[in-house]
C-alpha positions, 0 to 999 in steps of 0.5 A, a space after each residue: 500574444 504568443 507564449 512560449 514554452 521551454 523545457 530542458 532536455 536533460 541527458 542520463 548519466 549513461 548518455 554519450 556525446 555521440 547519442 546528442 541530436 546535434 553532436 555537441 554532447 550538450 542538452 539543448 532547450 526546446 521550445 513549442 509556440 502556444 497561441 494564447 488569447 491575451 488574458 493580461 501580463 504573464 508571469 514567469 518563475 524559474 524552475 530549479 534544476 533537480 539533479 542528484 549530482 548538482 543538488 544532493 538529496 535533502 533530509 526528510 522534514 518529517 520523521 514518518 518519511 524518508 528518502 528512498 534510496 532508488 529514487 530519492 523520493 519521499 516514501 511514508 514509513 508503515 504505520 498502517 494497521 496490519 491484518 492477518 488474512 487466513 484464507 486457503 483459496 488463493 483467489 480469495 486471499 488475494 482479492 482480500 488483500 487488494 481490498 484491504 491495501 487499497 483501504 490503507 492496511 498492511 496485509 499478511 496472508 496465511 493459507 494453513 493453521 501452521 502458517 497462521 500460528 507462525 505469523 502470529 507468533 512473530 508479528 503483532 496484528 490489529 485484527 485477523 480475517 479467519 476462514 474456518 476450512 483450512 487444509 491442515 486443520 480447523 480455523 476454530 483451532 486458531 480462534 481457540 488459541 487466540 482467545 488465550 493468548 490474544 483475548 483482546 484481538 479481534 477476529 472476523 470469521 469469514 466462512 461458507 459453512 453454517 457451522 456453530 462456533 459453540 463457546 468460541 467467540 469471534 468479533 464478527 462472522 461473515 458469510 462468503 461471499 461478503 459485501 466489500 463495504 460491510 467488511 470494512 466498516 466491521 474492520 474498522 469498528 474492530 480496530 477502533 478506526 470508525 
């Protein structure tokens, strides 16, 4: 038995008739024979053509999805938990951002106390990962302010120092370098995802 696979080559909107391989200006089917062993009857189903000029974009079926205006593909609305990473070392901040985004979190980064305070005022976060040594001050000042303004917001301190936090409370404290699994587990527990 011989099975013939056919696909249609579609032309783009910028396609000109002079670009056509046969000079016809039309898309032509291309066929490729594939030898197969007989395995019973072969059923074929027509494939719908997808073209924004022929088939206009359909509305999203799920209210949490919308169509991207550029690609007409469904895009999920941002419903991820938001995390603020306060870290002045760009390599560590990027590593944390990559890890947390891979785990499904929305991540904002701040490199200074000032940026952290501004982000906290403008956004709602589910948790904060906080380095203590920042270029314009001490991360403990952020922790102290959060205990007054956002007492239920979990703060996970990530630091290389052995400094005592005194009366300040953090949800957890991890020493650098941290274990990825341990960090993710603690963070999920902190925001109630466990």
